[in-house]
Each structure stands twice: as structure tokens, then as C-alpha cells.
Backbone as a ProteinNet text record, in pm:
[ID]
protein_1_A
[PRIMARY]
MAKQERAEIGVIGGSGLYDLAGLERPEVVRVPTPFGAHSGPLVVGELRGRRVAFLPRHGRGHLVPPSAIPARANVYALKALGVTQVVGVSAVGSLRADYEPGHLVVPHQLVDWTKGRASTFFGEGLVVHVSLADPYCLRLRADLADAARAAANTPVHDSGTYICMEGPQFSTRAESELYRFLKMDVIGMTAAPEAKLAREAELCYAGLALVTDYDCWHSGAEDVDADQVSQVMARNAEAAVNTLAALIEKLPADPECPCRNALAHAIITDRTAVPQVVRDQLELLIGGHLSH
[TERTIARY]
-9046.7	-9017.2	-9115.5	-9062	-9143.7	-9253.5	-9365.1	-9479.6	-9449.4	-9373.4	-9348.2	-9258	-9195.9	-9107.1	-9179.4	-9304.4	-9374.5	-9432	-9457.8	-9510.3	-9602.5	-9685.4	-9776.2	-9741.8	-9671.8	-9638.1	-9487.4	-9427	-9284.2	-9253.6	-9148.6	-9098.7	-8949.8	-8909.1	-8768.2	-8721.9	-8630.7	-8584.5	-8466.7	-8465.7	-8356.7	-8261.5	-8189.4	-8090.4	-8154.3	-8098.3	-8147.7	-8255.7	-8308.7	-8411.2	-8360.9	-8290	-8222.4	-8291.3	-8395.8	-8480.4	-8618.8	-8714.7	-8853.7	-8899.4	-8904.6	-8945.1	-9085.8	-9105.9	-9237.5	-9262.6	-9168.3	-9186.4	-9174.6	-9280.7	-9285.2	-9244.4	-9183	-9135.8	-9053.2	-8953.9	-8875.5	-8789.8	-8776.4	-8694.1	-8614.2	-8485.3	-8399	-8396.3	-8422.1	-8423.5	-8332.1	-8280.2	-8205.7	-8281.4	-8305.8	-8382.9	-8292.1	-8265.3	-8184	-8259.3	-8187.7	-8249.6	-8159.2	-8214.1	-8131.1	-8040.5	-8057.9	-7985.9	-7887.6	-7850.9	-7754.9	-7821.7	-7741.1	-7789.3	-7861.2	-7966.2	-8030.2	-7937.4	-7965.5	-7867.1	-7847.6	-7934.5	-7920.5	-8007.3	-8002.5	-8084.7	-8233.5	-8308.9	-8454.3	-8510.5	-8586.1	-8644.9	-8795.4	-8849.3	-8992.7	-9053	-9163.3	-9230.8	-9372.2	-9429	-9566.6	-9570	-9649.8	-9672	-9819.8	-9881.4	-10026.3	-10105	-10058.2	-10129	-10107.9	-10016.1	-9991.3	-9849.1	-9831.5	-9699.2	-9622.7	-9511.1	-9434.6	-9290.5	-9234.6	-9093.2	-9022.3	-8914.8	-8838.8	-8700.2	-8659	-8528	-8458	-8339.7	-8263.9	-8195.7	-8231.8	-8185.7	-8033	-7972.5	-7827.5	-7754.5	-7826.3	-7766.8	-7756.3	-7738.2	-7718.2	-7586.1	-7588.7	-7468.5	-7441.4	-7531.8	-7522.5	-7392.7	-7384.2	-7263.6	-7273.3	-7394.5	-7415.5	-7449.9	-7366.8	-7397.6	-7511.4	-7573.9	-7691.5	-7670.1	-7557.3	-7534.4	-7514.6	-7481.6	-7453.4	-7568.3	-7679.2	-7792.9	-7842.5	-7850.3	-7899.6	-8051.7	-8104.4	-8249.9	-8327.2	-8273.6	-8344.1	-8353.3	-8244.1	-8246.1	-8340.8	-8342	-8428.7	-8576.3	-8615.9	-8757.2	-8795.6	-8708.2	-8735.2	-8752.8	-8666.7	-8674.6	-8806.9	-8854	-8983.8	-9096.1	-9089.8	-9189.6	-9188.1	-9068.3	-9055.8	-9113.1	-9113.6	-9170.8	-9323.1	-9381.2	-9527.1	-9578.1	-9487.2	-9526.3	-9601.4	-9707.6	-9783.4	-9785.6	-9752.6	-9756.5	-9627.8	-9563.4	-9432.4	-9430.9	-9371.9	-9345.2	-9194.4	-9143.5	-9001.9	-8982	-8909.5	-8883.1	-8747	-8738.2	-8611.4	-8594.1	-8466.9	-8433.4	-8425.7	-8478	-8474.2	-8438.3	-8387.9	-8370.9	-8490.4	-8524.1	-8637.7	-8590.1	-8670.1	-8642.2	-8743.9	-8819.9	-8917	-8927.7	-8953.6	-8946.8	-9049.4	-9167.2	-9273.4	-9261.1	-9169.6	-9141.1	-9019.1	-9042.5	-8936.3	-8872.3	-8746.6	-8684.8	-8771.8	-8792	-8881.3	-9018.3	-9055.1	-9183.8	-9175.3	-9292	-9303.2	-9367.6	-9322.4	-9378.5	-9413.2	-9531.8	-9571.7	-9572.1	-9462.4	-9451.1	-9556	-9592.5	-9685.5	-9618.2	-9500.4	-9430.8	-9281.3	-9214	-9072.7	-9000.9	-8886	-8797.3	-8664.9	-8624.8	-8505.3	-8387.1	-8292.6	-8171	-8049.3	-8070.4	-7958.2	-7886.4	-7769.9	-7684.4	-7638.5	-7689.6	-7635	-7679.9	-7779.5	-7828.7	-7914.9	-7906.6	-7991.8	-8136.3	-8219.7	-8353	-8465.7	-8433.5	-8537.6	-8496.5	-8596.4	-8571.3	-8554.1	-8596.2	-8608.5	-8502.8	-8483.4	-8382.4	-8384.2	-8266.1	-8256.8	-8337.4	-8422.8	-8506.4	-8645.8	-8665.3	-8798.5	-8805.2	-8880.5	-8891.5	-9024.3	-9015.9	-9134	-9134.3	-9250.1	-9265.7	-9384.5	-9358.9	-9469.4	-9502.9	-9624.6	-9665.3	-9614	-9553.5	-9509	-9567.1	-9678.5	-9740.4	-9760.4	-9806.2	-9815.7	-9721.7	-9598.5	-9497.4	-9523.3	-9606.2	-9644.2	-9790	-9818.1	-9953.6	-10051	-10152	-10246.6	-10319.8	-10362.3	-10437	-10347.6	-10229.2	-10141.4	-10089.9	-10057.3	-10003.9	-10112.1	-10238.6	-10347.2	-10363	-10355.4	-10364	-10244.9	-10127.8	-10007.5	-10017.1	-10065.2	-10081	-10180.9	-10289.7	-10388.5	-10326.2	-10248.9	-10184.8	-10085.2	-10010.3	-9911.7	-9980.3	-10088	-10159.3	-10216.5	-10255.8	-10316.2	-10213.9	-10093	-10002.1	-9866.2	-9826.6	-9687.2	-9656.9	-9757.9	-9737.9	-9636.1	-9639	-9555.3	-9625.8	-9602	-9669.7	-9644.3	-9749.3	-9743.4	-9787.3	-9709.8	-9743.4	-9779.3	-9900.9	-9949.6	-9923.1	-9832.1	-9789.4	-9652	-9586.8	-9454.9	-9384.7	-9302.2	-9221.8	-9082.2	-9041.5	-8912.8	-8817.1	-8708.2	-8604.5	-8494.1	-8461.9	-8361.7	-8230	-8129.9	-7998	-7907.2	-7793.7	-7704.4	-7631.7	-7575.4	-7494.1	-7362.5	-7285.8	-7319.9	-7297.9	-7237.4	-7219.7	-7355.5	-7367.5	-7486.3	-7476.9	-7582.6	-7591.4	-7491.5	-7454	-7389.9	-7499.2	-7458.8	-7558	-7630.6	-7556.8	-7617.9	-7720.9	-7687.8	-7782.2	-7907.6	-7888.7	-8001.9	-8096.2	-8039.9	-8123.1	-8191.2	-8123.8	-8185.1	-8305.6	-8293.6	-8404.9	-8524	-8496.8	-8605.1	-8670.4	-8588.2	-8641.2	-8732.2	-8697.6	-8776.5	-8898.7	-8915.4	-9031.2	-9031.1	-8913	-8903.1	-8929.3	-8977.1	-9013.1	-8914.5	-8870.3	-8772.9	-8668.3	-8550.8	-8443.2	-8384.5	-8360.8	-8301.4	-8218.9	-8172.2	-8082.1	-8128.3	-8250.5	-8285.1	-8420	-8507.4	-8641	-8635.4	-8532	-8512.2	-8384.2	-8392	-8501.3	-8602.4	-8602.3	-8686.6	-8833.1	-8886	-9026.2	-9053.9	-8960.2	-8976.9	-8979.4	-8890	-8882.3	-9004.6	-9055	-9176.4	-9293	-9303.2	-9409.8	-9391.2	-9267.2	-9242.5	-9272.4	-9255	-9283.3	-9429.4	-9510	-9654.3	-9681.6	-9601.5	-9620.7	-9678.4	-9769.1	-9813.2	-9700.6	-9658.1	-9542.7	-9573.2	-9536.6	-9548.1	-9424.5	-9394	-9276.1	-9313.5	-9238.9	-9252.2	-9119	-9117.8	-8994.8	-8987.4	-8876.4	-8854.4	-8758.2	-8806	-8723.4	-8618.8	-8493.1	-8383.5	-8312.3	-8330.5	-8248.4	-8308.6	-8246.1	-8286.8	-8186.9	-8122.3	-8021.7	-7919	-7889.8	-7794.6	-7841.8	-7971.2	-8023.4	-8064.7	-8096.8	-8159.9	-8052.9	-8055.8	-7952.2	-7959.1	-8076.5	-8091.5	-8068.2	-8026.2	-8003.8	-7863.7	-7810.9	-7679.2	-7685.3	-7574.8	-7567.2	-7572.3	-7635.1	-7656.2	-7523.3	-7513.5	-7402.6	-7455.6	-7373.7	-7419.2	-7459	-7386.4	-7420.8	-7558.6	-7587.9	-7717.6	-7829.5	-7811.8	-7911.9	-7937.1	-7829	-7842.1	-7913.4	-7881.6	-7942.2	-8091.9	-8130.7	-8273.3	-8349.5	-8289.1	-8355.1	-8376.3	-8278.5	-8292.5	-8408.6	-8425.5	-8535.4	-8670.5	-8670.7	-8797.2	-8829.1	-8740	-8765	-8895.5	-8924.4	-9047.6	-9170.6	-9166.4	-9279	-9299.1	-9188.5	-9197.7	-9254.9	-9205.3	-9251.6	-9399.2	-9439.7	-9580.5	-9670.3	-9623.8	-9699.1	-9713.6	-9604	-9607.4	-9700.4	-9696.2	-9782.9	-9930.5	-9963.1	-10101.6	-10145.7	-10056	-10088.6	-10110.9	-10015.9	-10019.3	-10146.2	-10188.9	-10307.5	-10432.7	-10437.5	-10559.7	-10553.1	-10436.7	-10425.9	-10513.5	-10579.3	-10654.9	-10559.9	-10605.9	-10519.7	-10487.1	-10583.1	-10562.1	-10628.5	-10567.4	-10634	-10646.1	-10755.9	-10769.6	-10706.1	-10604.7	-10528.3	-10462	-10456.2	-10390.2	-10243.9	-10179.2	-10038	-10019.5	-10119.3	-10109	-10115.1	-10143	-10151.2	-10079.2	-9967.6	-9897.3	-9835.5	-9811.1	-9747.8	-9848.1	-9975.3	-10077.8	-10068.5	-10041.3	-10033.8	-9896.2	-9795.1	-9661.9	-9560.5	-9588.1	-9492.5	-9509	-9403.6	-9411.8	-9352.4	-9267.6	-9206.6	-9311.1	-9301.8	-9386.7	-9364.3	-9468.9	-9454.3	-9393.3	-9418	-9361.6	-9211.8	-9160.9	-9019.2	-8932.4	-8993.3	-8915.6	-8830	-8697.5	-8610.2	-8643.9	-8626.9	-8659.4	-8576.4	-8450.3	-8365.9	-8421.7	-8480.6	-8541.5	-8669.1	-8747.4	-8868.6	-8836	-8731.6	-8694.4	-8644.3	-8561.6	-8502.9	-8607.3	-8707.1	-8803.1	-8942.9	-8951	-9080.7	-9162.1	-9097.9	-9168.3	-9240.9	-9180.4	-9233.6	-9330.5	-9302.4	-9377.7	-9456.1	-9444.7	-9506.2	-9652.4	-9726.3	-9868.8	-9902.4	-9800.7	-9828.9	-9779.6	-9709.5	-9657.9	-9737.7	-9840.4	-9919.6	-10038.5	-10052.9	-10166.6	-10123.1
1221.3	1079	1000.9	906.7	830.9	755.1	741.9	679.8	537.9	460.4	322.1	307.1	414.9	409	438.1	474.5	513	391.1	409.3	300.7	359.4	274	319.9	261.5	148.3	79.3	57.7	85.1	66.5	-42.3	-119	-219.9	-194.4	-179.7	-164.3	-295.2	-363.1	-492.8	-481.2	-562.6	-560.8	-675.9	-710.6	-818.3	-946.6	-1002.5	-1127.5	-1112	-991.6	-969.1	-859.8	-903.2	-809.6	-795.8	-874.9	-858.1	-908.9	-882.3	-917.3	-1020.6	-1146.5	-1255.6	-1231.9	-1262.3	-1249.1	-1115.7	-1022.6	-891.4	-904.4	-869.7	-887.4	-759.8	-779	-669.2	-567.7	-617.7	-527.2	-431.3	-310.9	-208.5	-137.8	-134.8	-67.4	81.4	162.8	307.6	373.7	489.5	573.4	704.2	743.7	864.2	966.9	1079.8	1183.3	1243.8	1270.1	1330.6	1441.1	1535.1	1639.2	1584	1454.5	1394.2	1286.6	1294	1198.4	1075.2	972.7	850.5	760.2	691	591.7	470.4	384.6	285.6	168.3	151.5	41.1	65.2	-26.1	-9	-19.4	77	73.8	-5.9	-108.6	-192.3	-171.9	-129.7	-103.8	-207.6	-266.3	-366.1	-387.7	-501	-532.6	-657.2	-652.5	-766.1	-772	-882.7	-899.9	-785.2	-739.6	-637.6	-495.7	-475.4	-342.2	-298	-166	-111.7	-98.6	-167.3	-177.6	-136	-61.1	-24.8	-96.4	-168.5	-240.1	-180.6	-157.8	-99.5	-179.6	-238.8	-307.3	-205.2	-204.2	-103	-100.3	-217.6	-227.1	-238.2	-221.2	-237	-384	-411	-548.6	-601	-719.9	-774.5	-726.9	-648.2	-596.7	-518.5	-407	-323.3	-206.3	-171.5	-50.4	-87.8	-47.4	-77.8	9.2	-29.9	43.8	193.4	233.4	375.2	457.8	391.8	463.9	458.1	396.6	388.8	530	567.2	701.5	705.8	702.6	688.1	802.1	924.2	1037	1017.8	977.8	955.2	840.9	735.3	620.6	659.5	728.4	766.6	870.1	966.6	1069.6	1005.6	908.8	844.4	771.7	703.6	636.6	737.6	846.4	953.4	1007.5	1027.6	1081.8	987.8	859.2	761.5	758	828.5	827.8	733	667.9	573.7	647	584.5	641.4	548	420.2	322.1	240.4	226.5	162.2	58.3	-57.4	-158.4	-174.4	-158.7	-180.1	-316.5	-404.6	-539.3	-539.5	-602.8	-602.2	-728.3	-761.5	-868.2	-807.7	-877.7	-828.3	-940.1	-900.1	-993.4	-985	-1095.8	-1098.5	-1070.6	-993.9	-962.8	-1027.2	-1122.9	-1195.2	-1338.8	-1429.1	-1572	-1616.1	-1552.3	-1598.8	-1544.3	-1452.2	-1406.5	-1485.4	-1599.2	-1694.8	-1670.6	-1713.2	-1706.4	-1776.5	-1708.5	-1758.9	-1694.4	-1631.6	-1561.8	-1426.8	-1374.6	-1240.6	-1147.3	-1022.4	-921	-798	-743.4	-616.3	-513.7	-440.8	-351.3	-240.7	-196.7	-84.3	37.6	18	130.1	121.8	235.5	247.1	332.8	285.7	363.4	380.7	505.2	537.4	561.7	465.6	480.7	494.8	544	565.9	695.3	714.1	827	900.8	1022.2	1107.9	1081.7	996.8	974.5	1093.9	1128.2	1234.9	1185	1246.3	1191.1	1283	1387.3	1476.6	1533.2	1563.1	1631.9	1782.1	1830.2	1973.2	2023.6	2153.8	2211.4	2362.1	2422.8	2568	2623.3	2718.2	2778.5	2720.5	2603.7	2542.2	2445.4	2483.9	2402.2	2327	2195	2108.7	2010.3	1994.6	1899.1	1807.6	1691.1	1598.9	1517.1	1469.3	1380.5	1239.9	1179.4	1040.1	957.4	1002	926.9	781.4	761.5	628.1	626.6	578.5	592.1	507.3	405.4	322.4	351.7	354.7	381.6	278.2	323.7	232.4	146	207.3	132.4	30.6	73.6	-14.9	-129.7	-104	-212.4	-316.3	-273.5	-369.3	-457.6	-396.6	-473.6	-568.8	-522.5	-605.3	-725.9	-704.5	-815.7	-918.4	-871.7	-963.6	-1044.3	-978.6	-1047.3	-1150.4	-1117.1	-1210.9	-1334.5	-1313.5	-1427.8	-1518.6	-1459.3	-1537	-1608.8	-1553.1	-1603.1	-1650.7	-1617.3	-1640.7	-1782.9	-1856.4	-1993.6	-2001.4	-1902.2	-1898.3	-1808.6	-1824.7	-1739.8	-1591.5	-1510.9	-1367.2	-1293.5	-1195.6	-1110.5	-972.7	-927.3	-805.4	-679.7	-689.5	-571.4	-597.2	-490.2	-501.8	-367.8	-341.8	-221	-255.2	-186.9	-207.1	-101.8	-144.5	-50.7	-55.4	60.2	68.7	116.7	30.7	63.4	107.5	164.9	216.4	105.9	8.8	-91.4	-31.3	-100.4	-230.2	-348	-324.3	-432.9	-473.7	-600.9	-644.8	-601.6	-622.7	-576.7	-646.4	-575.7	-643.7	-713.9	-806.6	-875.3	-777.1	-679.9	-581.1	-496.2	-457.3	-379.7	-461	-587	-672.6	-686.9	-703.9	-712.9	-579.6	-468.7	-337.4	-319.9	-356.6	-342.4	-426.3	-543.6	-627.3	-562.3	-503.5	-433.1	-318.4	-254.1	-143.3	-190.2	-322.5	-384.4	-362.8	-356.6	-359.8	-503.9	-519.3	-652.2	-706.6	-622	-665	-555.5	-594.6	-498.5	-512.9	-396.5	-394.4	-268.3	-244.4	-131.9	-39.8	-58.7	15	86.2	62	123.6	274.6	322.1	466.1	505.8	614.6	712	683.6	564.4	535.4	569.8	526.4	552.1	701.5	773.5	917.2	991	953.8	1020.3	988.9	866.6	832.3	920	947.7	1034.7	1176.8	1227	1361.3	1369.5	1257.7	1253.9	1224.1	1213.6	1187.2	1054.3	954.5	819.6	731.8	643.3	540.9	438.6	407.3	321.1	218.6	93	-14	-101.3	-170.5	-255.6	-402.1	-485.8	-630.4	-682.6	-723	-765.1	-917.3	-972.2	-1116	-1149	-1224.6	-1257.9	-1361.7	-1329.5	-1419.4	-1480.7	-1423.3	-1465.7	-1411	-1446.6	-1394.9	-1292.3	-1217.7	-1121.2	-1197.9	-1156.3	-1234.9	-1253.9	-1226.9	-1237.8	-1379.9	-1461.8	-1591.9	-1696.4	-1748.9	-1843.9	-1976.8	-2007.6	-2135.2	-2127.7	-2012.2	-1995.7	-1941.3	-1968.1	-1915.7	-1764.3	-1698.8	-1554.6	-1525.3	-1412.6	-1378.2	-1351.7	-1395.5	-1356	-1335.8	-1277.7	-1239.7	-1360.3	-1471.3	-1591.4	-1642.9	-1641.2	-1686.5	-1601.3	-1468.7	-1377.7	-1408.1	-1425.3	-1449.8	-1580.8	-1683.9	-1815.2	-1814.6	-1754.8	-1750.9	-1662.7	-1549.1	-1461.9	-1533.6	-1610.6	-1684.2	-1782	-1846.4	-1941.8	-1871.5	-1747.8	-1676.8	-1579	-1569.8	-1478	-1512.4	-1642.9	-1683.6	-1634.3	-1640.9	-1591.6	-1442.7	-1369.2	-1224.9	-1193.8	-1262.4	-1237	-1274	-1386	-1426.6	-1325	-1272.4	-1170.5	-1044.7	-1000.9	-879.5	-895.5	-1011.2	-1034.4	-1029.1	-1093.5	-1092.4	-951.3	-874.8	-737.4	-650.2	-656.1	-568.3	-590.2	-714.5	-747.3	-678.5	-655.6	-605.3	-459.8	-395.5	-257.4	-164.5	-68.8	31.6	115.6	161	236	375.2	439.9	577.8	595	538.9	536.3	674.2	695	815	784.4	860.1	828.5	955.2	977.1	1095.8	1107.7	993.8	997.6	1081.5	1081.3	1147.3	1299.4	1348.6	1492.9	1530.4	1463.1	1476.9	1614	1688.2	1818.8	1933.1	1901.9	2007.2	2098.3	2041.7	2120.7	2107.4	2076.5	2049.6	2159.3	2245.7	2350.7	2469.2	2499.7	2608.4	2738.4	2728.2	2846.8	2929.7	3060.4	3149.8	3116.7	3077.4	3032.3	3138.9	3264.9	3371.6	3389.3	3328.9	3344.9	3229	3126.6	3011.1	3052.6	3036.4	3077.6	3004.3	3072	3012.7	2887.9	2888.4	2771.6	2648.4	2668.8	2557.9	2512.7	2608.7	2576.1	2491.5	2532.4	2461.4	2320.3	2309.5	2180.6	2079.2	2125.9	2036.4	2045.9	2095.3	2111.6	1983.7	1870.1	1742.7	1714.6	1754.6	1724	1829	1955.6	2063.3	2151.8	2126.3	2215.3	2245.8	2146.4	2166.2	2234	2260.5	2315.1	2458.5	2513.3	2647.7	2753.9	2709.2	2804.8	2858.8	2817.5	2866	2890.4
-1739.7	-1728.8	-1815.2	-1889.5	-1983	-1910.2	-1974.6	-1911.8	-1864.6	-1946	-1910.7	-1788.9	-1745.5	-1630.6	-1499.9	-1505.3	-1383.2	-1311.8	-1181.8	-1100.3	-994.6	-934.1	-829.6	-693.2	-692.1	-567.2	-562.8	-447.5	-431.7	-330.6	-358.5	-265	-245.1	-119.6	-86.5	-23.8	-90	-42.8	50.4	156.4	252.2	233.1	338.8	332.9	280.6	174.5	118.4	13.7	-4.2	-106	-199.4	-303.2	-392.6	-527.8	-549.3	-666.7	-631.1	-716.4	-688.8	-790.3	-746.1	-833.6	-886.5	-1014.4	-1075	-1141.2	-1129.2	-1190.3	-1341.6	-1412.2	-1557	-1630.3	-1747	-1830.8	-1749.6	-1676.4	-1592	-1674.2	-1624.7	-1688.2	-1579.6	-1595.1	-1498.6	-1529.1	-1425.1	-1444.1	-1340.8	-1376.8	-1284.1	-1269	-1146.4	-1119.4	-1052.1	-1116.7	-1051.3	-933.4	-823.9	-706.3	-652.4	-576.4	-513.2	-403.7	-371.6	-260	-306.9	-434.1	-487.5	-545.7	-568	-631.9	-532.2	-579.3	-494.1	-480.8	-383.8	-341.1	-435.4	-530.5	-623.9	-744.7	-840.9	-960.7	-927.8	-974	-960.5	-1077.4	-1044.9	-1149.6	-1148.3	-1260.2	-1273	-1366.1	-1325.1	-1407.9	-1359.7	-1395.6	-1357.6	-1270.9	-1165.6	-1078.3	-1045.7	-1081.2	-1061.4	-1125	-1241.2	-1315.7	-1266	-1170.2	-1115	-1148.1	-1163.7	-1189.5	-1057.7	-1049.9	-926.1	-950.9	-855.1	-858.4	-744	-776.3	-673.8	-660.9	-535	-507.9	-398.7	-427.7	-323	-232	-105.7	-11.8	2.2	-4.6	11.8	-122.5	-232.3	-363.4	-400.8	-529.9	-575.2	-520.6	-460.6	-402.9	-261.7	-205.2	-68.3	-48.5	-116.6	-114	-17.2	26.2	106.4	250.6	348.4	489	540	651.6	700.1	716.4	772.9	799.4	673.8	563.3	438.8	339	375.8	283.6	252.8	126.3	89.9	95.1	216.2	233.2	169.1	176.2	114.5	-36.6	-99.3	-244	-279.5	-199.2	-227.2	-223.1	-117	-102.4	-207.8	-230.5	-331.1	-469.4	-504.3	-635.3	-654.3	-550	-559.9	-578.5	-504.2	-519.1	-662.1	-717.7	-853.1	-957.9	-930	-1022.8	-1018.1	-922.1	-908.8	-802.9	-730.3	-625.7	-514.4	-463.3	-351.3	-229.9	-249.7	-141.3	-144	-27	-19.4	91.8	62	164.3	175.6	297.7	323.7	387.9	319.5	369.8	438.7	555.8	627.4	711	737.2	831.4	970.3	1070.4	1207.6	1303.7	1420.2	1529.8	1622.1	1684.8	1777.3	1919.4	1991.9	2131.4	2225	2171.7	2253.7	2204.4	2296.7	2266	2163	2162.2	2072.4	1930.5	1905.1	1769.2	1723.2	1662.5	1634	1498	1481.6	1348.8	1244.7	1133	1029.1	1030.9	1142.4	1150.3	1078	1041.8	984.8	1086.6	1085.1	1174.1	1091.9	1116	1055.7	1168.6	1187.3	1303.4	1302.1	1422.9	1434.1	1494.9	1558.7	1619.2	1589.4	1607.1	1571.4	1673.8	1719.5	1806.2	1731.7	1714.1	1635.9	1729.3	1731.5	1810.3	1719.6	1599.2	1509.1	1546.8	1487.9	1525.4	1400.3	1382	1278.6	1136.7	1115.9	979.9	936	810.2	755.9	757.8	842.1	864.6	820.6	744.6	694.3	559	477.6	350.8	371.9	488.3	509.5	606.7	607.8	695.5	685.1	671.5	666.7	549	578.4	475.1	468.6	529.4	531.2	648.6	750.9	871.9	869.2	882.8	871.6	988.7	1051.7	1161.6	1130.8	1071.9	1043.9	1168.1	1174.6	1283	1256.4	1359.8	1351	1464.9	1520.2	1629.5	1588.7	1467.6	1408.2	1288.2	1305	1199.3	1075.7	1090.7	976.2	940.2	811.7	764	821.1	892.1	956.2	854.3	745.1	643	573.5	530.7	454	539.3	664.3	746.7	778.2	788.3	808.4	684.6	566.5	442.3	428.4	469.8	460.7	553.9	674.5	767.9	715.8	657.8	598.9	486	400.9	288.5	338.6	442.3	496.9	554.4	627.3	684.3	576	464.4	356.2	269.5	257.3	154.6	203.6	324.4	363.3	407.6	453.7	500	614.4	701	820.1	921.4	1049.9	1148.5	1124.6	1143.1	1119	1245.5	1286.5	1400.4	1346.1	1374	1310	1392	1488.2	1561.3	1620	1660.3	1720.8	1715.3	1815.3	1815	1763.5	1658.6	1592.4	1645.4	1709.4	1749	1644.4	1591.2	1484.2	1545.1	1542.1	1593.7	1478.3	1512.3	1409.2	1334.1	1407.3	1340.6	1291.4	1207.4	1148.6	1242.9	1359.5	1455.3	1513.1	1550.1	1620	1767.2	1842.2	1981.2	2072.7	2180	2292	2372.1	2457.2	2538.4	2632	2683.2	2772.5	2696.6	2573.2	2493.1	2462.9	2426.7	2393.4	2512.6	2632.9	2752.6	2782.5	2753.5	2774.4	2682.9	2556.4	2462.4	2508.9	2563.3	2614.9	2736.8	2824.4	2941.3	2898.5	2786.8	2734.2	2655.2	2647	2580.8	2429.5	2371	2225.6	2178.1	2055.6	2005.6	1903.4	1811.2	1711.4	1695.4	1646.5	1627.6	1488	1425.2	1292.3	1275.4	1152.7	1128	1015.6	963.7	841.5	840.9	936.2	930.7	950	1019.4	1035.8	961.9	885.3	876.8	765.4	710.1	593.2	619	734.5	764.4	781.4	843	863.1	729.4	641.4	511.1	425.8	436.3	361.8	405.7	534.9	584	530.6	531.9	479.1	329.4	258.8	115.8	86.5	192.6	182	111.7	146	95.9	206.8	171.1	265	277	399.3	419.9	528	501.1	600.2	590.7	700.6	704.1	714.5	643	653.8	706.6	833.2	899.5	905.7	860.3	861.4	974.2	1072.1	1187.6	1148.3	1172.7	1134.7	1254.7	1375	1488.5	1617.3	1730.2	1860.9	1914.4	1827.1	1869.7	1954.1	2077.8	2157.9	2301.8	2326.4	2462.7	2499.9	2400.5	2423.1	2455.3	2575.5	2618.4	2544.3	2487.1	2417.8	2268.8	2218.5	2074.7	2050.7	1931.4	1897.2	1883.5	1916.6	1895.2	1746.7	1711.3	1571.2	1501.7	1376.1	1289.5	1148.4	1062.6	929	845.4	858.2	781.8	820.5	949.6	997.1	940	943	888.6	741.6	664.4	520.4	492	569	545	574.5	686.3	720.9	623	584	486.5	354.1	311.8	185.2	192.6	307.4	323.3	327.2	374.6	391.9	279.4	181.4	70.7	-0.4	-13.1	-80.4	-4.7	128.4	208.7	187.1	178.6	156.1	19.1	-82.9	-219.1	-234	-176	-183.3	-113.2	-0.8	71.4	-12.2	-73.1	-154.5	-273.8	-337.4	-453.1	-412.3	-299.7	-252.6	-215.3	-155	-117.1	-238.9	-331.3	-448.7	-530.9	-538.3	-617.3	-562.5	-430.5	-367.6	-323.7	-335.7	-290.4	-373.8	-310.5	-387.2	-470.1	-584.2	-675.4	-624.2	-563.2	-518	-382.5	-277.3	-146.9	-83.2	-14	67.5	202.7	236.8	356.7	408.4	540.6	594.5	554.3	527.1	485.6	359.8	274.9	144.7	157.1	277.3	298.3	427.9	453.5	580.7	601.4	494.1	506.1	522.5	513	512.2	633.5	750	872.6	938.3	857.7	911.9	883.9	786.4	749	843.4	917.3	1014.4	960.9	859.8	799.9	725.2	736.1	656.8	509.8	440.5	302.4	211.9	242.2	159.3	182.6	290	324.2	275.6	218	172.3	52.9	59.5	-51.1	-180.7	-292.2	-420.9	-447.7	-403.2	-427.2	-356.2	-238.3	-165.3	-236	-281.2	-356.2	-479.2	-550.3	-672.7	-641.5	-537.7	-505	-458.5	-384.6	-321.3	-381.6	-503.5	-570.3	-569.2	-593.3	-597.6	-465.4	-354.4	-223.8	-171.4	-199.8	-134.4	-229	-359.7	-458.1	-431.8	-387	-364.3	-234.5	-150.4	-18.5	1.2	-96.8	-81	-156.5	-226.3	-304.3	-226.1	-100.5	-20.7	121.2
[MASK]
++++++++++++++++++++++++++++++++++++++++++++++++++++++++++++++++++++++++++++++++++++++++++++++++++++++++++++++++++++++++++++++++++++++++++++++++++++++++++++++++++++++++++++++++++++++++++++++++++++++++++++++++++++++++++++++++++++++++++++++++++++++++++++++++++++++++++++++++++++++++++++++++++++

């Protein structure tokens, strides 16, 4: 891959964030992956003097629904570009009164209630169990929260449990009340399996969640609909972009972080028994871990 196409920081944009304002000398690239095409054009350029790769999670024009997002291809493509740190931006509904529409949340925990999504790079021929006790990179999410407080000009919550539902329908009222009973804080449709795959790819990953609505539990607010989500996201896109710019400017170039070595104690298969076809297919991800 040509040198000018490489990047060190990745941004995955969600609903309402289909490009990254301020990206200089942008170049659209296509990265072949063993998992098919990534969900939209990858744009690589410079932001605040850093090489950044931006990928719209739903494609340009929002063509890809949550259940069909090729998350494995997206994460693999960023890894192939040389990215080591990723921020996933997403629209979420709030499940608590103090997380208001327009606020930003940097989640610290994740509950995966999706159904049947491909959530691992590994399988037959190579069994891997990574730790997800802390599904978001502790170092990166702390830096992201600091950047949001400094640059977003809107209230920022530096913790929260994100429950990821399948969609594409929004919650029933009974489901929304159940999530609140379970003490979930925000709800969305895209953090899983993205966070899991980032850990398997040994990438530092954090989420920036933009609250657009109160789901449907709040008696004093309108029930969520797609137009409402789009309108609030459009108003808050500037807060997200300002946060990302502030973060990118201060991120360390080559951070020492446990995320970067997540597979070291995760491979349970006898390394001598891993089929060559699996080795070849997943060389980018596991090459450094099968030689010892």
C-alpha cells in the first residue's frame, strides 16, 4: 500500500456524520479485505497534522442498515491502513433523564443484545478468546472525554453503559422500560460488534455517543423517529468534529496500551495446528502471534 494512503488514527462516522470536516488533502482509498468490501469510501487525509482515516459506517447517503454493516471489513481495513487508534461516533437514545438530547457520552461499558451479527474474525481452525472486561480502551476514552469537555461546547458525560440492540426498528415502550430497569444509560445499534472486533484487531477503540432522543420511555418527550435523530445529529455534528480535532491533535503517536497486545494470551488453539489457509487469511491480525 502506497505510503500516502496510510494513517495512524481512524474515525468511524455514524448517523449524520458522513464526512470529516477539516480533513486536508483527502484521498479516497479502497482496501481489499478477506471479509468483503468496507461499508463506504475510506477517506485518508491530514487533520491537525496527523494522518487520519475516515469511514462512514452506513456509507455515503446512509445506505447500509445497522444489521448489514460489514463491521469485520471496516475494522480490518483500518488495521490494514496502519491505524492503531479508533473512535466510533454514533447516535444514541438516552435511558436516563440527565443524559439529555444534545449531550455527548463517552461510554465505559457495553451490553450486546444484537442477534446473529458476525462478531469475531476467528472461528474454525483458530479459536481466540480476547478479554472484554473493559470493552473500550481505558486510555483512549479518558483522552476522548477530556477533548470533548474542552472542545464540544455541550455537556459531556464521561461514563455510561451502552446497550446495543439489533434494530432497525426502535424500542417498544416495554423494552425501553426494561433497559432502564437494567440500569443501561444509552441505547444504539452499532457499537457491537465494532468494539469487539477492534479488540481482536489489537486497536485502541473508544466511542463518542451523541444523544439524539429519550427513546420512548420519557412521558414528557416525543417518541423517537428517524427524522428527529437526523435533525439532532446535524446540530451536534460540529460538537463531534471539534472533539475529534482536539483529540487527534493530542493523541500519542505510538501509545503503550494493553489493547495493542490483546491476542498475546487469547489464542487457545495449538499454534502448530492452525491451518495454513487460516494463517494466510488472517496474517494481518495474527502474524506476530503464531511464531512463538
